[in-house]
C-alpha positions as CSV (number, residue, x, y, z in Angstrom):
1,X,22.7,11.8,-19.3
2,X,26.2,10.4,-18.3
3,X,26.5,7.0,-16.7
4,X,27.0,7.2,-13.0
5,X,30.1,5.6,-11.6
6,X,30.4,3.7,-8.4
7,X,31.0,5.9,-5.4
8,X,33.1,3.2,-3.8
9,X,35.6,2.1,-6.5
10,X,35.0,5.0,-8.9
11,X,35.6,3.0,-12.0
12,X,32.5,0.8,-12.7
13,X,29.0,1.9,-13.7
14,X,26.7,2.2,-10.6
15,X,23.7,-0.2,-10.7
16,X,22.6,0.0,-7.1
17,X,21.3,3.1,-5.4
18,X,21.7,2.7,-1.6
19,X,20.1,5.2,0.8
20,X,20.9,4.8,4.5
21,X,19.7,6.7,7.6
22,X,21.9,6.5,10.6
23,X,21.4,8.7,13.7
24,X,18.8,10.8,11.7
25,X,21.5,11.5,9.0
26,X,20.7,10.3,5.5
27,X,23.5,9.2,3.1
28,X,23.1,8.1,-0.5
29,X,25.6,5.8,-2.3
30,X,25.7,4.6,-5.9
31,X,27.5,1.2,-6.1
32,X,28.5,-1.2,-8.9
33,X,27.5,-4.8,-8.6
34,X,30.8,-5.9,-7.1
35,X,30.9,-3.2,-4.4
36,X,27.2,-3.8,-3.6
37,X,27.9,-7.5,-3.2
38,X,30.8,-6.8,-0.9
39,X,28.3,-4.8,1.3
40,X,25.9,-7.7,1.2
41,X,23.5,-6.1,-1.3
42,X,22.1,-7.7,-4.4
43,X,21.2,-5.8,-7.5
44,X,17.8,-7.1,-8.5
45,X,16.6,-6.9,-12.1
46,X,14.2,-4.0,-12.8
47,X,10.7,-5.0,-12.0
48,X,8.5,-5.3,-15.0
49,X,6.0,-2.5,-15.1
50,X,2.6,-4.1,-15.7
51,X,-0.3,-1.7,-16.1
52,X,-3.1,-2.1,-13.5
53,X,-5.5,-3.3,-16.2
54,X,-3.2,-6.2,-17.2
55,X,-2.7,-7.1,-13.5
56,X,-6.4,-7.1,-12.8
57,X,-7.2,-9.1,-15.9
58,X,-4.5,-11.7,-14.9
59,X,-5.6,-11.8,-11.2
60,X,-9.2,-12.1,-11.9
61,X,-9.2,-14.5,-14.8
62,X,-10.8,-17.3,-12.8
63,X,-13.0,-15.2,-10.5
64,X,-14.3,-12.9,-13.2
65,X,-14.7,-15.2,-16.1
66,X,-18.2,-15.3,-17.3
67,X,-19.0,-11.7,-16.3
68,X,-17.8,-10.2,-19.5
69,X,-20.5,-12.1,-21.4
70,X,-23.2,-10.8,-19.1
71,X,-25.0,-7.6,-19.7
72,X,-24.5,-6.5,-16.0
73,X,-23.9,-2.8,-15.6
74,X,-24.0,-0.2,-12.8
75,X,-27.5,1.2,-12.6
76,X,-26.0,4.6,-11.7
77,X,-23.2,5.3,-14.1
78,X,-23.7,2.4,-16.6
79,X,-20.2,1.0,-16.3
80,X,-20.0,-2.6,-17.4
81,X,-17.8,-5.1,-15.7
82,X,-15.9,-5.5,-19.0
83,X,-15.2,-1.8,-18.9
84,X,-13.8,-2.2,-15.4
85,X,-11.6,-5.0,-16.5
86,X,-10.4,-2.9,-19.4
87,X,-9.7,0.3,-17.5
88,X,-9.0,-1.0,-14.0
89,X,-11.3,1.8,-12.6
90,X,-14.8,1.8,-11.3
91,X,-17.1,4.5,-12.5
92,X,-18.8,5.6,-9.2
93,X,-19.4,4.5,-5.6
94,X,-22.4,2.5,-6.7
95,X,-20.2,0.2,-8.8
96,X,-18.9,-1.2,-5.5
97,X,-22.4,-2.4,-4.7
98,X,-23.1,-3.6,-8.2
99,X,-19.9,-5.6,-8.5
100,X,-19.4,-6.3,-4.7
101,X,-19.3,-10.1,-4.7
102,X,-16.9,-10.1,-7.7
103,X,-14.7,-7.4,-6.2
104,X,-14.5,-9.3,-2.9
105,X,-13.1,-12.3,-4.7
106,X,-10.6,-10.1,-6.5
107,X,-9.5,-8.3,-3.4
108,X,-9.1,-11.6,-1.5
109,X,-6.8,-12.9,-4.2
110,X,-4.8,-9.6,-4.4
111,X,-4.6,-8.6,-0.7
112,X,-5.4,-11.9,1.1
113,X,-8.6,-10.4,2.7
114,X,-11.5,-8.0,2.1
115,X,-11.3,-6.0,5.4
116,X,-9.0,-3.1,5.8
117,X,-6.4,-3.7,8.5
118,X,-3.9,-0.9,9.3
119,X,-3.7,2.8,9.7
120,X,-6.6,5.0,8.9
121,X,-5.9,8.2,7.0
122,X,-7.1,11.3,8.8
123,X,-7.4,14.5,6.7
124,X,-5.9,17.6,8.3
125,X,-9.3,18.6,9.8
126,X,-11.0,15.2,10.6
127,X,-14.6,15.0,11.3
128,X,-15.7,14.1,14.8
129,X,-16.6,10.5,13.7
130,X,-13.2,10.0,12.0
131,X,-11.5,11.4,15.1
132,X,-13.5,9.1,17.4
133,X,-12.7,6.1,15.2
134,X,-9.0,6.9,15.4
135,X,-9.2,7.4,19.2
136,X,-11.0,4.0,19.6
137,X,-8.3,2.3,17.6
138,X,-5.6,3.9,19.7
139,X,-7.4,2.9,22.9
140,X,-7.5,-0.7,21.7
141,X,-3.8,-0.6,20.9
142,X,-3.1,1.0,24.4
143,X,-5.0,-1.9,26.0
144,X,-3.0,-4.5,24.1
145,X,0.3,-2.7,25.0
146,X,-0.6,-2.7,28.7
147,X,-1.7,-6.4,28.6
148,X,1.7,-7.3,26.9
149,X,3.5,-5.1,29.4
150,X,5.0,-2.9,26.7
151,X,4.9,0.2,28.8
152,X,7.0,2.3,26.5
153,X,4.6,1.8,23.6
154,X,1.7,2.3,26.1
155,X,3.1,5.7,27.1
156,X,3.5,6.7,23.5
157,X,-0.1,5.7,22.8
158,X,-1.4,7.5,25.9
159,X,0.3,10.7,24.8
160,X,-1.1,10.3,21.3
161,X,-4.6,9.8,22.7
162,X,-4.2,12.9,24.9
163,X,-3.1,15.0,21.9
164,X,-6.1,14.0,19.9
165,X,-8.8,14.2,22.6
166,X,-10.8,17.4,22.7
167,X,-9.9,19.7,25.5
């Protein structure tokens, strides 16, 4: 594969890949370090690719120490906590109950909390409970938008609620 040259100066190897969207038009530029710096961009070093297992082992060193020595395992699939630390994957839904207290500590360290906050994925054909949960969340957001007098956002939320509500 040939080295890519800078789209701006045309002479130096491109090290920054810049994608911009302006007025719904996407443009892509490859820039050398000098041209990128002129545009106010910095070329960051490539992030080191740590496997999930190494990350979990590093994050949970303090919170999970001592569990490897225990004989604790999931009663349903038999996965041990040492196996989880090695693979980074739980064996079944029952593992969440078996290792719940330890996973909460890990999640708190990784994400800063143990409760999901944010958007909820709805499959293409959501069940009625998923749809009702989504509508409840939208109604709460609508209430907050009205309270803060963000009427444009409130109108968007109102339209989204109407689109999701059963006819």
